[in-house]
Backbone as CSV, one residue per row, in Angstrom:
resi,resn,N_x,N_y,N_z,CA_x,CA_y,CA_z,C_x,C_y,C_z
1,UNK,0.837,-1.215,0.000,0.000,0.000,0.000,0.866,1.258,0.000
2,UNK,1.788,1.363,0.999,2.595,2.567,1.124,3.659,2.626,0.031
3,UNK,4.106,1.425,-0.434,5.051,1.409,-1.524,4.446,2.008,-2.778
4,UNK,3.165,1.736,-3.017,2.477,2.283,-4.179,2.392,3.789,-4.116
5,UNK,2.134,4.333,-2.944,2.063,5.790,-2.785,3.428,6.440,-3.003
6,UNK,4.474,5.743,-2.554,5.811,6.297,-2.687,6.215,6.428,-4.146
7,UNK,5.668,5.550,-4.993,6.013,5.571,-6.411,5.257,6.655,-7.184
8,UNK,4.250,7.279,-6.549,3.470,8.296,-7.247,4.208,9.634,-7.232
9,UNK,4.050,10.379,-8.318,4.535,11.753,-8.309,3.605,12.593,-7.454
10,UNK,4.017,13.783,-7.084,3.190,14.656,-6.252,1.873,14.971,-6.943
11,UNK,1.919,15.243,-8.256,0.690,15.580,-8.989,-0.264,14.392,-9.027
12,UNK,0.291,13.187,-9.267,-0.559,11.995,-9.326,-1.175,11.687,-7.964
13,UNK,-0.388,11.925,-6.910,-0.904,11.682,-5.549,-2.095,12.587,-5.253
14,UNK,-1.945,13.883,-5.521,-3.037,14.817,-5.207,-4.240,14.600,-6.120
15,UNK,-4.021,14.131,-7.348,-5.126,13.798,-8.230,-5.928,12.626,-7.668
16,UNK,-5.205,11.607,-7.167,-5.893,10.460,-6.571,-6.663,10.885,-5.323
17,UNK,-6.058,11.702,-4.477,-6.741,12.157,-3.269,-7.979,12.977,-3.620
18,UNK,-7.901,13.809,-4.679,-9.070,14.589,-5.091,-10.205,13.677,-5.555
19,UNK,-9.843,12.624,-6.292,-10.869,11.694,-6.769,-11.570,10.996,-5.611
20,UNK,-10.792,10.653,-4.608,-11.374,9.957,-3.450,-12.257,10.900,-2.639
21,UNK,-11.741,12.104,-2.345,-12.434,13.010,-1.439,-13.610,13.726,-2.093
22,UNK,-13.488,14.081,-3.342,-14.509,14.925,-3.962,-15.373,14.192,-4.990
23,UNK,-14.820,13.147,-5.576,-15.591,12.432,-6.589,-16.092,11.082,-6.086
24,UNK,-15.707,10.725,-4.880,-16.228,9.489,-4.297,-15.207,8.384,-4.347
25,UNK,-15.172,7.643,-5.452,-14.240,6.537,-5.557,-14.569,5.452,-4.555
26,UNK,-13.513,4.750,-4.119,-13.704,3.637,-3.196,-14.293,4.084,-1.871
27,UNK,-14.026,5.320,-1.455,-14.537,5.824,-0.182,-16.059,5.783,-0.150
28,UNK,-16.701,6.202,-1.253,-18.155,6.247,-1.296,-18.777,4.866,-1.458
29,UNK,-17.999,3.906,-1.984,-18.530,2.551,-2.148,-18.973,1.964,-0.818
30,UNK,-18.344,2.413,0.260,-18.662,1.876,1.582,-20.094,2.176,1.995
31,UNK,-20.643,3.295,1.501,-21.998,3.684,1.907,-22.983,3.757,0.743
32,UNK,-22.513,3.481,-0.465,-23.412,3.565,-1.621,-23.650,2.214,-2.284
33,UNK,-23.004,1.147,-1.781,-23.193,-0.174,-2.369,-23.691,-1.153,-1.303
34,UNK,-24.400,-2.163,-1.763,-24.894,-3.193,-0.836,-23.734,-3.924,-0.174
35,UNK,-22.662,-4.147,-0.928,-21.492,-4.811,-0.367,-20.874,-3.973,0.752
36,UNK,-20.841,-2.651,0.539,-20.313,-1.772,1.574,-21.152,-1.809,2.838
37,UNK,-22.462,-1.753,2.678,-23.354,-1.797,3.832,-23.270,-3.139,4.550
38,UNK,-23.133,-4.220,3.772,-22.993,-5.533,4.411,-21.722,-5.590,5.242
39,UNK,-20.643,-4.989,4.701,-19.394,-4.959,5.461,-19.558,-4.172,6.759
40,UNK,-20.210,-2.999,6.683,-20.417,-2.183,7.879,-21.263,-2.924,8.912
41,UNK,-22.311,-3.601,8.434,-23.149,-4.388,9.337,-22.338,-5.501,9.993
42,UNK,-21.487,-6.149,9.200,-20.673,-7.231,9.753,-19.673,-6.696,10.777
43,UNK,-19.130,-5.507,10.524,-18.203,-4.855,11.458,-18.897,-4.587,12.794
44,UNK,-20.108,-3.997,12.731,-20.875,-3.743,13.953,-21.243,-5.066,14.623
45,UNK,-21.591,-6.060,13.809,-21.950,-7.383,14.335,-20.786,-7.978,15.123
46,UNK,-19.579,-7.868,14.586,-18.400,-8.382,15.283,-18.171,-7.643,16.592
47,UNK,-18.215,-6.309,16.550,-17.958,-5.524,17.763,-19.006,-5.805,18.841
48,UNK,-20.282,-5.830,18.434,-21.349,-6.096,19.399,-21.234,-7.512,19.948
49,UNK,-20.923,-8.471,19.076,-20.800,-9.854,19.517,-19.651,-10.050,20.483
50,UNK,-18.513,-9.410,20.209,-17.376,-9.496,21.130,-17.749,-8.911,22.484
51,UNK,-18.474,-7.790,22.480,-18.904,-7.168,23.736,-19.834,-8.098,24.500
52,UNK,-20.832,-8.625,23.806,-21.831,-9.499,24.449,-21.191,-10.765,25.013
53,UNK,-20.487,-11.502,24.166,-19.919,-12.770,24.613,-18.797,-12.538,25.625
54,UNK,-18.078,-11.428,25.479,-17.040,-11.110,26.448,-17.596,-10.912,27.848
55,UNK,-18.697,-10.156,27.952,-19.320,-9.939,29.260,-19.959,-11.234,29.758
56,UNK,-20.547,-12.023,28.838,-21.100,-13.330,29.227,-20.033,-14.199,29.864
57,UNK,-18.854,-14.254,29.248,-17.773,-15.066,29.800,-17.247,-14.477,31.110
58,UNK,-17.257,-13.145,31.212,-16.857,-12.527,32.489,-17.789,-12.979,33.604
59,UNK,-19.092,-12.898,33.361,-20.064,-13.307,34.384,-19.849,-14.762,34.802
60,UNK,-19.670,-15.656,33.819,-19.655,-17.089,34.097,-18.295,-17.629,34.499
61,UNK,-17.229,-17.083,33.927,-15.898,-17.616,34.199,-15.185,-16.900,35.335
62,UNK,-15.597,-15.655,35.632,-14.860,-14.841,36.607,-15.738,-14.423,37.783
63,UNK,-16.833,-13.701,37.496,-17.612,-13.119,38.591,-18.319,-14.167,39.443
64,UNK,-19.035,-15.090,38.814,-19.794,-16.082,39.583,-18.884,-16.945,40.462
65,UNK,-17.767,-17.500,39.946,-16.869,-18.240,40.832,-16.291,-17.366,41.953
66,UNK,-16.018,-16.090,41.652,-15.485,-15.186,42.672,-16.508,-14.968,43.786
67,UNK,-17.774,-14.821,43.451,-18.810,-14.633,44.465,-18.904,-15.840,45.395
68,UNK,-18.436,-16.996,44.933,-18.477,-18.191,45.777,-17.342,-18.282,46.774
69,UNK,-16.376,-17.348,46.714,-15.261,-17.344,47.662,-15.604,-16.471,48.867
70,UNK,-14.774,-16.556,49.906,-15.011,-15.756,51.117,-14.919,-14.263,50.808
71,UNK,-13.875,-13.878,50.083,-13.717,-12.469,49.722,-14.836,-12.022,48.788
72,UNK,-15.199,-12.879,47.836,-16.277,-12.544,46.906,-17.612,-12.384,47.610
73,UNK,-17.835,-13.214,48.634,-19.069,-13.090,49.405,-19.168,-11.753,50.115
74,UNK,-18.023,-11.258,50.595,-18.009,-9.961,51.263,-18.256,-8.816,50.279
75,UNK,-17.773,-8.989,49.064,-17.892,-7.921,48.068,-19.160,-8.020,47.233
76,UNK,-19.914,-9.101,47.357,-21.029,-9.383,46.463,-22.085,-8.293,46.470
77,UNK,-22.467,-7.813,47.651,-23.517,-6.801,47.725,-23.099,-5.513,47.016
78,UNK,-21.878,-5.053,47.301,-21.410,-3.812,46.680,-21.271,-3.971,45.169
79,UNK,-20.767,-5.118,44.718,-20.606,-5.346,43.286,-21.959,-5.471,42.589
80,UNK,-22.909,-6.117,43.265,-24.249,-6.265,42.690,-24.909,-4.917,42.500
81,UNK,-24.653,-4.002,43.435,-25.267,-2.669,43.337,-24.481,-1.714,42.447
82,UNK,-23.167,-1.930,42.331,-22.333,-0.974,41.617,-21.845,-1.446,40.266
83,UNK,-21.184,-2.600,40.229,-20.577,-3.070,38.994,-21.574,-3.779,38.076
84,UNK,-22.396,-4.645,38.649,-23.282,-5.500,37.845,-24.242,-4.710,36.951
85,UNK,-24.898,-3.637,37.452,-25.805,-2.900,36.545,-25.103,-2.353,35.306
86,UNK,-23.885,-1.857,35.476,-23.135,-1.347,34.335,-22.776,-2.474,33.370
87,UNK,-22.318,-3.608,33.917,-21.978,-4.750,33.073,-23.199,-5.269,32.326
88,UNK,-24.352,-5.272,32.998,-25.584,-5.742,32.353,-26.037,-4.815,31.233
89,UNK,-25.718,-3.518,31.348,-26.075,-2.598,30.265,-25.331,-2.992,29.000
90,UNK,-24.026,-3.175,29.079,-23.240,-3.592,27.916,-23.659,-4.967,27.438
91,UNK,-23.987,-5.827,28.373,-24.369,-7.214,28.080,-25.642,-7.270,27.235
92,UNK,-26.700,-6.595,27.703,-27.983,-6.726,26.997,-28.003,-5.960,25.678
93,UNK,-27.338,-4.792,25.632,-27.335,-4.049,24.381,-26.353,-4.642,23.377
94,UNK,-25.286,-5.257,23.868,-24.427,-6.031,22.969,-25.202,-7.164,22.329
95,UNK,-26.039,-7.842,23.137,-26.882,-8.920,22.609,-27.861,-8.385,21.573
96,UNK,-28.471,-7.248,21.860,-29.478,-6.687,20.959,-28.863,-6.316,19.606
97,UNK,-27.720,-5.635,19.624,-27.104,-5.219,18.365,-26.531,-6.409,17.597
98,UNK,-26.035,-7.412,18.318,-25.574,-8.628,17.645,-26.733,-9.309,16.929
99,UNK,-27.857,-9.430,17.613,-29.048,-10.071,17.052,-29.562,-9.307,15.835
100,UNK,-29.718,-7.997,15.962,-30.301,-7.197,14.879,-29.398,-7.153,13.655
101,UNK,-28.103,-6.935,13.852,-27.199,-6.887,12.702,-27.046,-8.260,12.058
102,UNK,-27.040,-9.302,12.872,-26.897,-10.653,12.335,-28.039,-11.024,11.408
103,UNK,-29.262,-10.788,11.852,-30.410,-11.143,11.009,-30.545,-10.202,9.820
104,UNK,-30.093,-8.956,9.961,-30.088,-8.058,8.804,-29.129,-8.563,7.736
105,UNK,-27.961,-9.053,8.146,-27.000,-9.619,7.192,-27.593,-10.837,6.492
106,UNK,-28.252,-11.709,7.259,-28.872,-12.903,6.662,-29.914,-12.499,5.624
107,UNK,-30.747,-11.525,5.955,-31.784,-11.076,5.016,-31.170,-10.421,3.782
108,UNK,-30.046,-9.713,3.959,-29.359,-9.140,2.801,-28.791,-10.238,1.913
109,UNK,-28.227,-11.277,2.521,-27.707,-12.406,1.751,-28.828,-13.056,0.939
110,UNK,-30.004,-13.143,1.549,-31.154,-13.765,0.890,-31.756,-12.849,-0.167
111,UNK,-32.047,-11.603,0.214,-32.746,-10.698,-0.684,-31.881,-10.128,-1.776
112,UNK,-30.697,-9.649,-1.415,-29.822,-9.006,-2.400,-28.818,-9.985,-2.986
113,UNK,-28.310,-10.886,-2.155,-27.293,-11.823,-2.632,-27.860,-13.024,-3.357
114,UNK,-29.170,-13.247,-3.221,-29.792,-14.367,-3.915,-29.454,-15.725,-3.338
115,UNK,-29.020,-15.765,-2.082,-28.703,-17.045,-1.430,-29.969,-17.549,-0.736
116,UNK,-30.533,-18.635,-1.220,-31.784,-19.157,-0.679,-31.595,-19.809,0.674
117,UNK,-32.700,-19.988,1.381,-32.618,-20.582,2.716,-32.278,-22.070,2.670
118,UNK,-32.332,-22.673,1.492,-31.910,-24.059,1.345,-30.450,-24.221,0.966
119,UNK,-29.752,-23.109,0.773,-28.340,-23.144,0.421,-27.511,-23.648,1.603
120,UNK,-26.444,-24.432,1.351,-25.607,-24.918,2.456,-25.082,-23.799,3.359
121,UNK,-24.741,-22.653,2.757,-24.306,-21.511,3.572,-25.386,-21.146,4.582
122,UNK,-26.629,-21.069,4.111,-27.728,-20.699,4.996,-27.984,-21.765,6.055
123,UNK,-27.832,-23.028,5.685,-28.027,-24.098,6.672,-27.065,-23.932,7.835
124,UNK,-25.807,-23.650,7.513,-24.805,-23.493,8.570,-25.033,-22.220,9.367
125,UNK,-25.292,-21.113,8.673,-25.432,-19.839,9.387,-26.711,-19.825,10.218
126,UNK,-27.776,-20.482,9.733,-29.036,-20.501,10.477,-28.981,-21.446,11.668
127,UNK,-28.131,-22.472,11.598,-27.938,-23.323,12.781,-27.322,-22.499,13.902
128,UNK,-26.294,-21.729,13.571,-25.723,-20.816,14.560,-26.701,-19.728,14.945
129,UNK,-27.461,-19.230,13.945,-28.431,-18.168,14.208,-29.552,-18.592,15.131
130,UNK,-29.968,-19.860,15.040,-31.006,-20.363,15.951,-30.513,-20.300,17.391
131,UNK,-29.288,-20.752,17.619,-28.737,-20.694,18.979,-28.521,-19.256,19.422
132,UNK,-28.045,-18.396,18.508,-27.866,-16.992,18.851,-29.174,-16.314,19.197
133,UNK,-30.242,-16.665,18.496,-31.557,-16.084,18.787,-32.064,-16.525,20.152
134,UNK,-31.894,-17.796,20.476,-32.298,-18.280,21.802,-31.482,-17.597,22.894
135,UNK,-30.207,-17.377,22.624,-29.359,-16.676,23.596,-29.848,-15.250,23.804
136,UNK,-30.185,-14.567,22.705,-30.712,-13.202,22.789,-31.999,-13.169,23.612
137,UNK,-32.899,-14.106,23.358,-34.162,-14.152,24.106,-33.920,-14.462,25.582
138,UNK,-32.951,-15.327,25.863,-32.619,-15.615,27.262,-32.146,-14.358,27.992
139,UNK,-31.370,-13.530,27.284,-30.865,-12.293,27.891,-32.016,-11.365,28.255
140,UNK,-32.887,-11.094,27.281,-33.909,-10.064,27.467,-35.158,-10.547,28.206
141,UNK,-35.451,-11.836,28.143,-36.685,-12.337,28.753,-36.468,-13.060,30.078
142,UNK,-35.234,-13.504,30.341,-34.971,-14.244,31.581,-33.907,-13.553,32.430
143,UNK,-32.720,-13.367,31.874,-31.589,-12.892,32.672,-31.783,-11.453,33.137
144,UNK,-32.091,-10.547,32.216,-32.218,-9.145,32.588,-33.383,-8.896,33.546
145,UNK,-34.589,-9.418,33.313,-35.664,-9.211,34.303,-35.322,-9.781,35.676
146,UNK,-34.676,-10.959,35.697,-34.327,-11.564,36.988,-33.268,-10.744,37.710
147,UNK,-32.286,-10.254,36.977,-31.223,-9.477,37.605,-31.731,-8.141,38.136
148,UNK,-32.753,-7.588,37.520,-33.347,-6.363,38.052,-33.887,-6.599,39.460
149,UNK,-34.506,-7.753,39.671,-35.024,-8.101,40.999,-33.871,-8.286,41.978
150,UNK,-32.814,-8.969,41.535,-31.656,-9.219,42.400,-30.993,-7.901,42.804
151,UNK,-30.816,-7.005,41.864,-30.190,-5.704,42.156,-31.064,-4.895,43.099
152,UNK,-32.363,-4.863,42.844,-33.277,-4.107,43.706,-33.272,-4.667,45.124
153,UNK,-33.190,-5.988,45.259,-33.139,-6.607,46.583,-31.860,-6.214,47.310
154,UNK,-30.722,-6.224,46.609,-29.452,-5.835,47.229,-29.479,-4.380,47.659
155,UNK,-30.107,-3.524,46.871,-30.211,-2.102,47.229,-31.083,-1.906,48.469
156,UNK,-32.168,-2.668,48.553,-33.046,-2.556,49.728,-32.334,-3.009,50.990
157,UNK,-31.566,-4.083,50.906,-30.836,-4.579,52.071,-29.784,-3.559,52.503
158,UNK,-29.079,-2.995,51.532,-28.045,-2.003,51.838,-28.625,-0.754,52.480
159,UNK,-29.893,-0.454,52.164,-30.559,0.722,52.738,-31.220,0.413,54.076
160,UNK,-31.052,-0.816,54.566,-31.625,-1.189,55.852,-32.979,-1.847,55.755
161,UNK,-33.420,-2.161,54.560,-34.723,-2.778,54.367,-34.635,-4.289,54.299
162,UNK,-35.734,-4.899,53.838,-35.823,-6.348,53.744,-35.463,-6.811,52.327
163,UNK,-34.944,-8.032,52.277,-34.654,-8.639,50.983,-35.960,-8.998,50.273
164,UNK,-35.936,-8.974,48.961,-37.095,-9.410,48.180,-37.110,-10.937,48.199
165,UNK,-38.188,-11.562,48.690,-38.206,-13.028,48.857,-37.914,-13.806,47.578
166,UNK,-38.353,-13.309,46.445,-38.173,-14.053,45.194,-36.784,-13.883,44.591
167,UNK,-35.962,-13.018,45.160,-34.658,-12.723,44.560,-33.760,-13.952,44.418
168,UNK,-33.606,-14.803,45.447,-32.727,-15.982,45.283,-33.187,-16.904,44.157
169,UNK,-34.490,-17.132,44.062,-35.006,-17.988,43.007,-34.785,-17.396,41.627
170,UNK,-34.992,-16.081,41.512,-34.770,-15.423,40.226,-33.286,-15.444,39.851
171,UNK,-32.417,-15.294,40.856,-30.975,-15.341,40.601,-30.558,-16.710,40.082
172,UNK,-31.127,-17.766,40.683,-30.799,-19.124,40.235,-31.271,-19.358,38.806
173,UNK,-32.447,-18.848,38.494,-32.984,-19.011,37.134,-32.137,-18.238,36.120
174,UNK,-31.725,-17.019,36.484,-30.865,-16.231,35.608,-29.518,-16.914,35.418
175,UNK,-28.996,-17.491,36.505,-27.719,-18.185,36.416,-27.779,-19.378,35.477
176,UNK,-28.885,-20.129,35.532,-29.050,-21.282,34.651,-29.146,-20.842,33.188
177,UNK,-29.888,-19.778,32.937,-30.005,-19.256,31.571,-28.658,-18.743,31.070
178,UNK,-27.892,-18.114,31.950,-26.587,-17.583,31.573,-25.616,-18.714,31.255
179,UNK,-25.644,-19.779,32.057,-24.780,-20.931,31.782,-25.203,-21.608,30.472
180,UNK,-26.506,-21.644,30.207,-26.990,-22.211,28.945,-26.503,-21.377,27.765
181,UNK,-26.516,-20.055,27.917,-25.979,-19.192,26.859,-24.494,-19.443,26.632
182,UNK,-23.757,-19.654,27.714,-22.333,-19.964,27.584,-22.142,-21.271,26.836
183,UNK,-22.946,-22.258,27.175,-22.926,-23.545,26.474,-23.212,-23.347,24.989
184,UNK,-24.298,-22.611,24.676,-24.698,-22.374,23.285,-23.624,-21.611,22.499
185,UNK,-22.900,-20.735,23.179,-21.944,-19.881,22.464,-20.875,-20.703,21.748
186,UNK,-20.555,-21.869,22.269,-19.482,-22.687,21.686,-19.896,-23.242,20.319
187,UNK,-21.022,-23.978,20.207,-21.440,-24.411,18.868,-21.927,-23.261,17.989
188,UNK,-22.493,-22.230,18.595,-22.954,-21.086,17.807,-21.795,-20.472,17.029
189,UNK,-20.668,-20.236,17.695,-19.507,-19.654,17.035,-18.919,-20.622,16.006
190,UNK,-18.974,-21.911,16.290,-18.488,-22.914,15.333,-19.276,-22.838,14.034
191,UNK,-20.602,-22.792,14.139,-21.428,-22.790,12.933,-21.385,-21.444,12.216
192,UNK,-21.265,-20.349,12.950,-21.097,-19.055,12.301,-19.812,-19.034,11.479
193,UNK,-18.734,-19.546,12.060,-17.470,-19.589,11.340,-17.495,-20.560,10.173
194,UNK,-18.194,-21.696,10.340,-18.223,-22.698,9.277,-18.998,-22.235,8.055
195,UNK,-19.880,-21.240,8.218,-20.693,-20.776,7.088,-19.818,-20.360,5.910
196,UNK,-18.724,-19.664,6.189,-17.836,-19.188,5.119,-16.521,-19.939,5.044
197,UNK,-16.171,-20.674,6.095,-14.822,-21.238,6.155,-14.794,-22.757,6.274
198,UNK,-15.932,-23.427,6.140,-15.986,-24.892,6.149,-17.016,-25.327,5.115
199,UNK,-16.723,-24.990,3.867,-17.698,-25.140,2.782,-18.023,-26.585,2.452
200,UNK,-17.203,-27.554,2.917,-17.454,-28.959,2.600,-18.391,-29.621,3.598
201,UNK,-18.849,-28.877,4.587,-19.677,-29.431,5.665,-21.123,-28.996,5.508
202,UNK,-22.053,-29.931,5.772,-23.484,-29.609,5.770,-23.939,-29.085,4.403
203,UNK,-23.594,-29.822,3.360,-23.842,-29.346,2.000,-24.997,-30.051,1.296
204,UNK,-25.697,-30.953,1.995,-26.758,-31.730,1.364,-28.077,-30.994,1.268
205,UNK,-29.084,-31.736,0.835,-30.429,-31.163,0.676,-31.457,-31.845,1.565
206,UNK,-31.003,-32.659,2.510,-31.921,-33.320,3.445,-32.273,-32.373,4.595
207,UNK,-32.862,-31.248,4.236,-33.039,-30.178,5.215,-34.082,-30.502,6.265
208,UNK,-35.191,-31.127,5.873,-36.226,-31.428,6.859,-35.716,-32.382,7.937
209,UNK,-35.097,-33.522,7.567,-34.535,-34.383,8.620,-33.470,-33.678,9.451
210,UNK,-32.641,-32.869,8.770,-31.582,-32.164,9.494,-32.161,-31.232,10.548
211,UNK,-33.141,-30.409,10.154,-33.693,-29.438,11.091,-34.513,-30.109,12.187
212,UNK,-35.149,-31.233,11.861,-35.890,-31.953,12.895,-34.949,-32.471,13.973
213,UNK,-33.818,-33.004,13.562,-32.874,-33.576,14.536,-32.028,-32.487,15.190
214,UNK,-31.359,-31.644,14.370,-30.477,-30.609,14.924,-31.278,-29.561,15.681
215,UNK,-32.361,-29.080,15.056,-33.195,-28.085,15.727,-33.834,-28.643,16.984
216,UNK,-34.260,-29.917,16.913,-34.860,-30.540,18.102,-33.881,-30.644,19.254
217,UNK,-32.630,-30.997,18.948,-31.611,-31.100,19.994,-31.341,-29.741,20.625
218,UNK,-31.242,-28.701,19.796,-31.010,-27.342,20.309,-32.161,-26.905,21.198
219,UNK,-33.382,-27.179,20.771,-34.556,-26.784,21.565,-34.623,-27.558,22.882
220,UNK,-34.187,-28.810,22.895,-34.158,-29.575,24.142,-33.208,-28.945,25.161
221,UNK,-32.063,-28.466,24.684,-31.119,-27.789,25.579,-31.736,-26.512,26.133
222,UNK,-32.467,-25.774,25.292,-33.121,-24.551,25.747,-34.227,-24.855,26.749
223,UNK,-35.014,-25.897,26.482,-36.090,-26.290,27.403,-35.508,-26.674,28.756
224,UNK,-34.347,-27.311,28.740,-33.672,-27.680,29.985,-33.412,-26.450,30.856
225,UNK,-33.176,-25.298,30.219,-32.963,-24.051,30.965,-34.279,-23.419,31.375
226,UNK,-35.301,-23.514,30.519,-36.574,-22.850,30.803,-37.332,-23.502,31.948
227,UNK,-37.139,-24.795,32.134,-37.863,-25.500,33.193,-37.494,-24.957,34.566
228,UNK,-36.255,-24.510,34.700,-35.819,-23.973,35.984,-34.842,-24.906,36.671
229,UNK,-34.127,-24.398,37.679,-33.081,-25.183,38.347,-33.641,-26.410,39.061
230,UNK,-32.791,-27.440,39.185,-33.152,-28.600,39.984,-33.130,-29.919,39.255
231,UNK,-33.088,-29.926,37.927,-33.104,-31.174,37.175,-31.716,-31.807,37.139
232,UNK,-31.696,-33.137,37.034,-30.419,-33.847,36.942,-29.670,-33.479,35.671
233,UNK,-30.398,-33.173,34.614,-29.765,-32.808,33.336,-29.057,-31.464,33.407
234,UNK,-29.281,-30.717,34.473,-28.647,-29.404,34.612,-27.343,-29.458,35.411
235,UNK,-26.998,-30.640,35.937,-25.800,-30.755,36.767,-24.519,-30.347,36.048
236,UNK,-24.354,-30.676,34.750,-23.123,-30.224,34.079,-22.963,-28.709,34.067
237,UNK,-24.080,-27.975,34.170,-24.024,-26.519,34.125,-23.679,-25.903,35.477
238,UNK,-23.490,-26.735,36.479,-23.181,-26.224,37.816,-21.740,-25.734,37.936
239,UNK,-20.889,-26.116,36.986,-19.486,-25.700,37.039,-19.061,-25.130,35.688
240,UNK,-17.995,-24.352,35.707,-17.461,-23.785,34.465,-16.983,-24.893,33.538
241,UNK,-16.221,-25.846,34.083,-15.694,-26.934,33.249,-16.827,-27.773,32.675
242,UNK,-17.854,-28.037,33.473,-18.991,-28.813,32.993,-19.720,-28.104,31.856
243,UNK,-19.864,-26.785,31.984,-20.526,-25.990,30.943,-19.727,-26.033,29.646
244,UNK,-18.413,-25.877,29.736,-17.561,-25.913,28.544,-17.610,-27.289,27.879
245,UNK,-17.526,-28.340,28.694,-17.578,-29.696,28.141,-18.925,-29.972,27.475
246,UNK,-20.001,-29.510,28.094,-21.339,-29.662,27.528,-21.413,-28.933,26.190
247,UNK,-20.849,-27.734,26.117,-20.849,-26.967,24.874,-20.056,-27.659,23.774
248,UNK,-18.899,-28.224,24.124,-18.101,-28.953,23.138,-18.827,-30.212,22.677
249,UNK,-19.506,-30.879,23.599,-20.267,-32.082,23.249,-21.418,-31.746,22.307
250,UNK,-22.109,-30.638,22.574,-23.199,-30.219,21.686,-22.650,-29.858,20.306
251,UNK,-21.497,-29.199,20.258,-20.863,-28.881,18.976,-20.576,-30.152,18.182
252,UNK,-19.994,-31.137,18.850,-19.676,-32.402,18.188,-20.942,-33.103,17.714
253,UNK,-21.976,-33.112,18.557,-23.227,-33.772,18.188,-23.852,-33.121,16.960
254,UNK,-23.879,-31.794,16.915,-24.458,-31.086,15.775,-23.605,-31.272,14.523
255,UNK,-22.300,-31.346,14.693,-21.416,-31.603,13.551,-21.682,-32.995,12.976
256,UNK,-21.787,-33.986,13.850,-22.052,-35.362,13.399,-23.409,-35.446,12.713
257,UNK,-24.401,-34.744,13.260,-25.726,-34.718,12.635,-25.634,-34.137,11.222
258,UNK,-24.882,-33.041,11.084,-24.716,-32.422,9.774,-24.029,-33.351,8.782
259,UNK,-22.996,-34.058,9.260,-22.264,-34.974,8.382,-23.121,-36.178,8.014
260,UNK,-23.803,-36.747,9.015,-24.555,-37.981,8.797,-25.839,-37.770,7.999
261,UNK,-26.488,-36.633,8.193,-27.806,-36.428,7.580,-27.755,-35.512,6.376
262,UNK,-26.866,-34.531,6.403,-26.968,-33.458,5.399,-25.648,-33.158,4.699
263,UNK,-24.802,-34.161,4.510,-23.540,-33.936,3.780,-23.367,-35.003,2.702
């Protein structure tokens, strides 16, 4: 890039800069073409997704285990009232922008790019998208409402009042949904990446059997979270290592399903 500029004469350099700044050129392609807009959407999608999943991993890999220690127990009330609300703001809005930009990109691929929903690319991206959508719904419909109760209860206790009786139960339910999102994030990222970078996988046309089996398995994992804490099937989610192993196992299972049924 810079070598090319060095080879230009001063007049040629300023002519090129004038074309870019005043006549548009490649600079305007970013906002005047569908490809440019798709790139911008993907850029925002990446940034929002990194924010969302980063905070998700902070909650599950760092904060929750810390709260289980003696020092963490002492700091839990102050952190719940001070740090957690700020982290939840980035968490839920990161989820929202990831969800909105992701589905906008899919619709652009379908509407403008002409890639049908039966295309292997769409099969892979929609498998990840199904898990991402469930994760988004878990954030806004389970985790965030429950955490509002937990935060309000901590504030009341700190002010000398009584704890909200439902707060512990809501916290447990939010924790289960959060661990399920962590589990989902592993195969979700695998399938998102495979859409463009694993073109030999999931290339068949047996879509109905594939979605019945793969979609059914994904929905069973989600139902396991919606039922609420206490089931034996939720024991792997009680620890960080168990959650990661469960996520890797689900990734492998969905990969095998794709190979066996739809490749």
